[in-house]
C-alpha positions in Angstrom: 131.1 102.1 154.5 128.2 101.6 152.2 128.8 100.0 148.8 127.7 101.9 145.7 125.3 100.4 143.2 127.8 101.0 140.4 128.5 97.9 138.4 131.5 97.7 136.1 130.7 96.8 132.5 132.5 93.7 131.3 133.9 93.4 127.8 132.1 90.1 127.3 128.3 90.1 127.7 126.8 86.9 129.0 124.7 85.1 126.5 120.9 85.0 127.0 118.9 81.8 126.5 118.2 82.4 122.8 121.9 83.1 122.1 122.9 80.0 124.0 120.4 77.9 122.0 121.7 79.5 118.7 125.4 78.8 119.6 124.5 75.3 120.5 122.9 74.7 117.1 126.0 76.2 115.4 128.3 73.9 117.4 126.2 70.9 116.3 127.1 71.6 112.7 130.6 70.3 113.4 133.9 72.0 112.3 133.5 73.7 109.0 137.2 73.6 108.2 137.5 69.8 108.9 134.5 69.2 106.6 136.1 71.5 103.9 139.4 69.6 104.1 137.5 66.2 103.8 138.3 65.1 107.3 134.7 64.4 108.1 132.6 65.4 111.0 134.3 66.6 114.2 132.9 68.1 117.3 133.0 71.9 117.3 133.0 74.9 119.6 131.9 78.3 118.5 134.4 81.0 117.4 133.2 84.6 117.7 134.2 86.5 114.6 135.6 90.0 115.4 136.0 91.4 111.9 134.8 94.9 111.9 134.3 95.1 115.7 137.7 96.4 116.7 138.9 94.7 119.8 135.4 94.0 121.1 133.8 90.5 120.9 131.2 90.2 118.2 127.6 89.3 118.7 126.9 85.8 119.9 125.1 85.4 116.6 128.2 86.1 114.6 129.9 82.7 115.2 131.3 79.8 113.2 131.9 76.2 114.4 135.5 75.1 114.6 137.0 72.1 116.3 139.4 72.8 119.2 142.4 72.1 116.9 141.3 74.7 114.3 140.1 77.1 117.0 143.0 77.5 119.5 144.6 74.3 120.8 146.4 72.6 117.9 149.0 75.1 116.8 147.1 75.6 113.5 144.1 77.4 115.0 142.8 80.9 114.3 143.9 82.0 117.8 147.3 80.3 117.6 148.2 81.8 114.2 146.2 85.0 114.1 143.6 85.8 111.4 146.0 87.1 108.8 148.1 83.9 108.8 145.1 81.5 109.3 142.8 82.8 106.6 144.8 82.9 103.3 144.9 79.1 102.6 141.1 78.9 103.0 140.1 82.1 101.1 139.1 80.1 97.9 136.2 78.4 99.6 
């Protein structure tokens, strides 16, 4: 049986070289929340903002740098708490 040339679309698109370079520069900024809280510089990973995109992942250019703790691994991260619970304490900045 011959395979068709149909390829399934994935929900996440792979980043091209320019997007990877951009996200690397964003991560180099360090965690914005740690800096805001006066905790100093901390290594960051990029968080893709989904506001206004429904359930789809936002563009690779629509990212912010967050440390793993504030991203999803510390119990106080945006993925741990959800946007509605995570955002209100930081709205004033």
